[in-house]
Structure formats: structure tokens, C-alpha cells
Residue, then its C-alpha position, 0 to 999 in steps of 0.5 A: m509770192e504774190r497772192v493769185n486771183g486768176v482764171n483759166l483760159g480753158n478750151w482756147l488753145v487746148l480743146e475740150k469738146w463739152m465746152n464747145p460741142a459745135l467745134f466737133a460737129g460732123t465728126k466722131a471725135d471726142d478730143e483734138y487728136w481725133l478731130a485732126q484725123d477726122l477732118p480734111e486738113e484744110v477744114y481742120e486748119a480753118r476751123i481751128k484758126i477761126h476758133r482761136s481768133e474768136y474764142i479769146s481776144e483783146r477784149d477778154f483780157v480787158t474784161i478779166a482785168s476789170w474783174g480784179c484778176n491779176t493772173v491768167r492760166i493758159p493751157i497749151p498743147y505739146f504741139v505749141f510750136g507747130d512741130r507735130a503734124p497734123f496739129l496746128g501750133c499756137i505760138e502766135e496766139l501766145d505772143r499776142a496774149f503776152r502783149w495783151a496781158e502786159h498792156y492790161g497789167l495781167k500775168i500769165l501762167l503757161d500750163l503744159h496741158t497735154v503731152p504725147g500719149s497723154q498723162n491722164g487719158f482725159d478728154n482735156g489731155g488731148l487723147s481720150g482713154v490713153v495714158t502712156f506718157g513716160q514710156d518713151e524716153r524720146e517723147v519725154e525729151f521732146v516735152l522737156s524741149v518744149l518746156e525749155r523753148l517756152a522758157k527761152r521765149y518768155g522767161k524774161r517777159e514782164g507778163l510771165w508769172g510762171i510755167e507749169p510743166l505738166n497738168e493733172p498727171l493721173t497717178e496710182p492713188v486715183w487711178d481706180s477712182f477716176q475709172v478713166e478707161k471706162r469714162y473715156p474709152a479709147r477709140i482704138p483699144e490697141m492704143a490703150a493696150h499699155n495704159r498705166p498710171i503715172s508713177f510718183a518715181f517718174l513724176e518726181d524725176f520728170y519735175k526735177r528735169a523740167y525745173e532744171r531746163i526751165r530755170r536755165h532761161m527763166g528769171k528767179d522771180k518767176v514760178v515753177l508750179f508742180h501739179d500734185g498728181f491728185s495727192l496734195l499731202r504726199w509732197e513734203p519730202f520732195f520739196r524739203e529734199n530739193a533746193f528749188e527756188n520760187a517753186a509752188l504746188d498746184t492742186h485741183q479741187y472740184l466738188m464733183m471729185a468730193e462727191m466721188e468720195g462720198c461728200p453729201q450733195n447739199t450745201a451744208g455737206y459741201e461747206d463742211y467738206i471744203k472746210t475740213h478737207y480743202a482748207k485744212d489740207i492746204a493750210a498744212v501743206q502751205q507750211y513748207v511750200p506755197v499752194i495754188c488751187g489751179e482749177w476749181c469751180l462752183f459746179n455741183s450736182l445739187a444745183a444741177g438737180k441730179d447726181t452727175h456721178g463725178g461731173q459726167s455729162v450727156l457726152n458721157g451718156v449720163e442724162g442731166s436734169d430736164a428742168e431747173v430744180f431751184s429758183k434763181e434766188e435759191k440757186r444764187a444762195i447755193y453758189q454764193a455760199l460755196a464761193r465764200a467757203s471755197l475762196d476762204a479755203w484757197s486763201q489758206g494758200n497763195g490763191q486760185f484760178y477759176w475754171s474757166y473764163k467762158l464756155l460755149t455750151d448752150t445750157v438752155n437749148e441743149k438738153g441735159w446741161i442744166g447746172w453746167d453754166a457754173w463752169d463759166l466765170g463770166r456767167c457766175a459773175d453776171f448772175g451774182w454767184y461769184p464775187v468779182e471786184r469790178a474796176 
């Protein structure tokens, strides 16, 4: 399997309010589900179409290729085909992305980022505070049909690297630590009345069914990538007992999650955690299945100047720093050290996708966003925080 050096196109086809707050202006919505409810139909449609046409264009694929990247991970919603009103499909945008990728020598990982009822209750899961996916077999079948239709449409395309059936299912071991119901309270509590974590029994069955549906139409040279459900070390029996061809395991490793587990908020503490946890664990799992770090970034509370309590922001009611704590040179040194350590850890597997390519959050004029520019790979490259191989 070719080593991945990639970036996520986050907030393009799956919205995240914190990455572009202006898109949610005039509403109480915290996610795209409620944005579509809060805006008049014609306003919602116009706003989404303008956003999609301007946020990512051909020029961005040129830039990504110029950085030496070989792959982009594109989060897509379950309504990608436009068959779940009132949401707008985005298959035309995907078609254009494939033509751009193939023209500029890039591959695409299609990542199903949202599902009906949500698999995690995160804002990026499309419906904050609700975790009910898997409780309605009709909706599970709908999701499987979406994956199969994607495989039919793109499975033989030169530009396809692979398909990821489900992003970040929130499983039992991390349910309490993520405190999703507190962090992302459901707008209508009744919608969250049957919330529960995604069981591994369901997840493994779903993955096997998804693999079968995808492989019917997708070349064996393409990858099926399974997210680890935030439990990287528990998947050996699953991969050893199933005869998957060209499958891999996706793990998402953010320093804000390490902080939640008690990682010291200083450069040495982060470096030690990356080495003794991320690098060590990936090397162990790589012995039986290829591992990709599908999401990570340089964001951390140290450079942000304040404990963010697991990456919470002003949108979660957590105040950020009022002023920069470090000079530009000191900040660059922190990020460069963490970039070196992280990239070495991901090299123990089959590569990585940075989150994310860009964001439109104004970290200068809007109070409380100091440090959040580290989520933007373009800014990281321009500031010398992250090493890119410019063509």
C-alpha cells in the first residue's frame, strides 16, 4: 500500500460551524441539520451552493499537489445523492473533485462523515447531541446503499484511493470521556432520549456488510478504510478472522484528546506522549493491518495559551486567551517540534491526513480563537510550522 501524505477537505461538503461561523449567521443552528431547518429553503439552498463553490475550487487542488501531498480525504454527508430533503446533495461537487484530482495527480479517499441519527453526536456528525445510528435497520440499510452507490460511481476511477464506511463512531470505551451530551446538548432533548454508544458488535457487523457492498463494485487496488472507534488496539481479531482484501485501519489522534487523558501541556510532555502512545501503538497494530492516521493536527492548549479542556472553544462556552502567550519564534518552535514527532509516529504506519486544509475562522478579530489557526494546514505551511515539499 502506497504511503499516504494527505489532507482533509473539512467543512466543504460536511459543515462544521467553528470552521466557518459566518455560514450560520442569523440562526441558532450548531450543525447542518438545524441550519436547514432554521433558514428558509431558498436561503439555505443559496447559502450552501455559494459556500461549496467558493470554499474548494480547482486552485486548491493545485495548491495541495504543490505541497507534495498525494491524497485528499473528502468528508461527505449521507445525503450526498440529494435524496434526503431538505438537505442538498453534493454529487456534482464530488464529480468535479475527481476530475481535478486526476488532472493534478492526486487520489481521493471518500469518507462517509455523517449518517441519519448520527454515530457520535458531534457537531461534525451533522446532528449535535444525538447518537441513535444503528437503532433503525432501515436507516442502516440506507447508509449501506449510499456506500454501494458511491462504489458504483467511483470504484473504477483512477482518482479513487478508497472508501471509508463511517467516520468516528462513538463506542462504549470513550462514551464517558467525551461527554458528548454535555458538550453538544441536543436542541430537542426528546431526539436524544434513546442515545447510546455504538457497540462493537454492531460496528463490526456494519463494517463487514459495508465491505461486501463496496467490494462488489470497487477494484481490489482500492482501499476500504475502517475507523477504529477510538480504540486502536482492539481490532486484531477482527482483521485476522476476516478475509479482507486491501483493508486498513483509520485512527484519529489529536493532542486535545491526549490532554483529556492527562498528558502534560508542555512541549516535552506532548513529544513523550506521541512517542510512547501514538508511535508505539501504531507500530504494534501495523504488524497485522495497515494503519492510517486519518485526522490529526498541531493544535494544543500550550500554544493556545490556555487549557481548552479537550479542544472546546467559545462556541462551547469556554473562553480562549485574550492575547498571545508566546512570540512568533517560540510558537514556531513548539509547532515544529510537535510536527516532527507526529510525522515520525504516523510513519510507523502507512501515513496521514492533516485536519484540515483550511478554515475561515477569524482568529485575529474574533475574541477567543488564539491557537486555532493550527487546524489550518495552509497557515501552518506559510508560518513554517509544518514541513511541506513545495513543487
